[in-house]
Structure formats: C-alpha cells, structure tokens
N, C-alpha and C positions, 0 to 999 in steps of 0.2 A: 504494499499500499504505500502511496506517495508520502514521503516524509514521516511515515510511521515505522520505526525500526522492526525488523522481523523477529528479533530476539532481545529481550531485556537483559540487564546486567546480571540477574539472578539465573539466566538461562531459560526462563519461561517466555512463552509467547506473550506479546502485549495484548491486553484485553481488548476484544472487539465484541460488543454486546448488542443484541436486539431484544428489546423489552416486550415485545408483542408480536407473536406469530400464531395463527389458528392451526398449529401443527397437529395436535391431538384430534381435532375435527377431521382432518384429511386422513390421518392414520386409521381412525375408526372406520371410515367409509372404505378405505382400500382393504384393510384386514378382514372386514366383514364379507368381502368378496374372495377371500382366500390369498390376498397378496401378503408377502412377508418381507422382512428387511427393506421396508419402504424408505427408511431413512437413508440407507446406504445408496440405494438406486436413485431416489428422486431429489435428495437434498445434499448429500455429503459433497458431491463435486462442486456445487455452488457455494456452500458454506466454506469449503476449503479455499476456493478462489477469492472469497472475500476476506479470509482470515478470521473468521468468526470463531470465538471461543466460548460464548454462551448464548443460548436463545431461551426466551421465556415462552412456553407454550400456554395459550389460553384454553379454557374450556368454554367452548361457544356452542349453545343449543339453539338451532334455528327454530323459527316460529312453528313449523310443522309439528314439532314434538311438545309444544307448550300449551297447556301446563302438565298434561297427565304423564308424559314421558320424560319430563325434563331431568328429574333425578336419575332415571335409568341411563339416559344418554350421557349424562356427566360421568357417571361411573363407567360406562363403556368406553368413553374417551380416555379416561385415566388408565384403564386396563389395557387398551390399544397401545397407548403411548409407552407404558412400561414394558409390554411384551415386545414391542419392536425395538426398544432400546436394548433389551436383553438379546434380541437377534443380532444387534449391531454393536455388541459390547466392546469390540475392539476400537470403535470410533466415538461412542457416545457414553455419556455417564449421567444418571439421574441424580440431582443434587437438591439440597434443602437449605444449605448454609453457604456462607462465604468461604468457609474452609473447605467445603465439598467442591466448590467450584475451582478453587486454587489447586486442589489435589488433582482434579480432572485435567486441569492445565498442565500440571507437572508430568502427567502421564500421556500428554499429547492428544487427549480427548476433547471432545465438544460437550460442554455442560448443558443440561436441559433442566429448567425449572418449571413449576406449574403455577398458573393463575386462573381464578375465575374471571371470565369476561363479564359475567352478569349473575347475580346472586339468585337467579330464578330457580335453579335446582333445589335451593333450600325450602321453597315455598315460604312459609313463615314459622319454621321450625328450627330454632337455635340450637336444639339438643343434637343435631346432626353435624353442626359446624366443627366440633372437634374431631369427628371422624374424618372429614376432608383434610384437616390439619395433620392427622396421622398419616393419611395417604400422601401427604407432601405438598399440599396447596399452601403457598406462602404469601399470595397476593390476592386481595379481594377487589375485583372490579365490580362496583356496586350495581351498575346497570348497563346494558346495551341501549340502543336508542329506542326504547319502549318502556312500558310501565310495568313494575312488578310490585311485590308485597312491601318492598322497603322504600321505593323512590321512583321518580320519573327520570327517564333518560332525556338526553338532548334531542333536539329534532335535526334530522338530517336534510330536510327540505320542507317545503309548504306542505301541510296536510291537516286534516281535521282531527283534533285530538283533545278538545275541551281546554280546560285550564291546567297547565302543568303545575306540579307542586314540588315540595322538598322532601325531607325524610318523613316517613310515617313513624309511629310509635315502634313498630317492629324494626324499622331502619335505624333509629337511634340506638335501640338495644343491640342490633347487629354490629354497628361501627364500634361501640363500646366493647363488645365481646371479641371482635377482631384484635383490638388493641391489647386486650388481656392475653389473648393466645399468642400474639406476636405475628399477626398477619399484617402486611402493609396495605393500607387503603389506596385504591386506585380510582381516581375521579374522571378519567376519560369516559366519555359518553353521558356523564352526569348532567342533569339540568342545572342552570345557574342557582336556582333556589336550593337544590340538593347540595351543590358545592358549598354554598353559605352554611348550610345546616352541618355539614361535616366538620367545618371550622369551628362552628359553635359548640358542638358536642364532643370533640376529641381535641387531644393535643398531639404532639409528635409529628413526624414527617408524613407528607402525602406525596403520591406520585401520579402523574398523568402519563401513562406508559405509551400511549400512541395518540397524541394530540398535536395540533399546529397552532399558529398564532392568528387570532381573529383580525388583527390589524392588517393582515395580508389577504386573507380570504374571510369575509365577514359572514360566518355561519356560526350558529349557536354551538355547533359540534366543536369548534376550536376555542382556544383560551383567550380571554381578554387579557390586556396588560395587567390589570389588577390581580387576576387570578395567577398570572405567571409570577408576579411579584410575591404573593402570598405563599406559593409553592416553594419559591426560593428562600423566603424567610424561615420556613420550616425545615430547611436543609433536605428538601425533596428532590424529585427528578422529573424531567419532562422528556419524553422520547418522541421525536418528530416522526410523523406518519407519511407514508409514501402513496397514499390513495390520491388519485388525480383531483377529485372534486373538492378536497380540503387543502390541497397543496397549491394549485393554480386557479386564479380567477378564470372564468370562462372565456375561451378565446385566446388565452395566453399559453406560452409554451409549457409543456408538461414534461419536465426533465429534472435531472440532478441540480441544475442551477436554481430552479424554482424551489427545490427543497432546502438547499443551502441558504436561501433567503429567510426561511423560517428559523433556521439554527441561529443565524445572525441577529435576527429580531429578538428572539427569546433570550439570547445572550446579552443583548443590549439592555434588556428589562431586568433579568434575574441574575445576570452574571453567567460567565462561561462555565461555572462549576455546576450549573443545575440542568444542563441540556445534554442530550445524547440521542440515541436511536431507538425507535420503537415502531418499525416500518409497516406492520400490518399487511404484509404482501399478500394480495389476495387473487393474483392471476391463476395460481395453482388450484383454487378452490371454487372460483366463480361458477364453474360447471355444475356445482352441486346446489347453487342457491337458486330458490324458486323465483319466478318472475315477479310475483307480488312484492318480494322483499327488494328486488333490484328497482322496482318502480318508486320506492320511497327516496331514492337518491336523485339529485338534480339533473345528473346527465350520465352517460354510459360509464360504467366503472372501469378502472385500469390503474395500474401501478406505474409511478414515474421512475422507479428502479424495478426492472423486470425480474431480477433474482438478486440474491446476495452477491453474486459474482461481479455486480456492477458498483459495489461499494467503493472500489478505487476511484470511480467517477466522482462520487460525492466528496471523497477526500480531496480530490484535485479541485473541486468547486470551493470547498473550504479554504484551500490555499489561496485561490484567486480572491476570495473574500477577505483575506488579510489575517486569517487565523495562523498563528505560528505553529511550529512543530509540537511544542507542549500543549497548546490549546487543542490541536487536532487529537492528540493522545487522550486528552481529558474527555473530549466529545465522543470519540470512538468507543471508549469502554471504561476508562478510569473513573469517571463520574459515577457510572452505575455500579462499579465494584466498590467505590467509597460508601455508596447507599447500603450495599449488602453487608460491608464490614462493620458499619455502625449500628445496623439493625437486625441482621440475620447471621451473626458469627457463631 
C-alpha cells in the first residue's frame, strides 16, 4: 500500500481494518447451498491484495425474515461464519479481543470479529443478549434503516414512515446492558433522535462503523458535523462507507477520490484519530437483496471501491489529500486498533 510499510518494527503487518462487512450474511447463503471454504475462494485474494488484517462481520437479517425468523437467521449466520473460518483456519481467525487480533496478525492470519447490524434478532428480550456475547458478538449496531423494538433507524431516502423516534424503554435498557457486558455501541443507521438518546443514557465510546459525512452528501443516513464531534469527544471511531449513494452526490464521480473527501471532512471535524474504514461493500451480496429493499435507496446501489483489492487506490487519494504517512497508517487501521485496545483488550 502506498506509503504504508508492509512490515512494522515488531515484524507484524501494519493494521488495515474494515469495521463493517456483511460477511456472515453471504456465508450463510452460500453454505446453505453446500459451498465450503467460501472465505478462501471469494474473499482471501482481495483481502490479501488490500493488506487487510481485520474485518468485522455484521449480522444482517433482511426484511424477508423479520420478525418471525430473525433470531434463527442471526444464529445461522454466526454458525456459518465460524464453520467457514474453521474450513479456512490457515488464513482466518475468529477474534473477540484486541489481543486475539494481534495474535492472529502474528500468525499471518486475517482476524474476523462479529457485530450486530440491527438488534432485531433480540426482539425485546434482554435475557438472550449475554448468549450472543458468549458467541463472540462484541459490537451492537442498534438499528438498520427500519424500526425495531429498541429504536428507529435513519431514512435512506424519501418514504412514508410516520414520525421517527428515539430509544424506547427497551432500547434504553439495551444500551445500558451492552455497556455492562462490554459491547461497543454502533450508531450507524440510527435516527438522529436515537443518536441523541444514546448520548443521554450512556457514557463511554461510540462508534459509527459505516457512516459518511452529511456535509458532503445530505442524507439522514450520514453523520452531521455535531455527531462527528461528539463521537470524537468520546474517543470513538467512524468508518467511512463505500456505498455510492452516501458517498457521492447524484451526478458526481463515484470513486476512491469521493470517499477520501469524507475521510478529510471527518478528520477536519473530529481529528484524524477518529476516522478509518467501514466500507460496507455490497456488490458481492446485492444479488440476494429483494427489490422492495433496493427500492428504498435513492438510486441504483453500487460500491465506489469494488473490492478490498482497491484499497491502495484510496490510500493514494489520501496521499493526494495531504495526509502524511503516519496519518495514513492511523486511518488504515491504527485508529481502530486503538479502539479495541482501550475497550476490548
């Protein structure tokens, strides 16, 4: 990667992290049809080309299975992820702590962690949250862009949805229980009212694992400057998202340079220490998404980085934007590793 050294002084690879990928979603689909070692076949070459050392897999349940099968699908995704990692154990390692991730790096493996994209598999039953913690989930994305028992998600585009709200009583109990367990709260997709409530009812760091800057693309799905500042003040993390409709205004170029502008804006508001990658690459899984879900976004979906192999293109754009070698290393992975070290060691 341009201006990012291939080996650190300790002999380890420099961290290159992606805080959000719908990996378990894809693995569950493919393994249900008998595919095995999907990670090695469909992901490893691109991860290696981009120098990736850690990827956080979300648990995403599409509307088709909500609400009756949300819990079952979440468990199936975790099972598929762990089974495929076992099939590909020479290259991948399931991790729950910062130390696990560093050990995977020392062994030359790619670390994989787990996050909820949406708390909808819990319904409104806090008693099963510790079970997901025991299964290795360490990040709680409170909502996708829909309503659940805890909160409302952000709108992806114009639609009829009544009046959006903040956290429900269950939502307040959920964020407090996550803090007790040691799960990091993820505010990507959360409504503005929900974001404000999370600040009100919790302390400690917040992450927006896959969100961009609203100042560049004016959508509720992106973060306002005030939200960026508040996340940074709590020593949190913001991962920039490579989905085209939240990266580039309509009619503008959809490429790595557009994504670098979001990195630069977030760094100008919250400091370079709060920003990194959470690409949410979806080209691989769009074939599974029903048309009614695709219709809620403002234009045809696509990624401005088509695979992780294009990560060097983004590093080049960060270089052109004036980020020095140290700042590029922070953005590429050191910022996220700092978050893990301080909260999940």
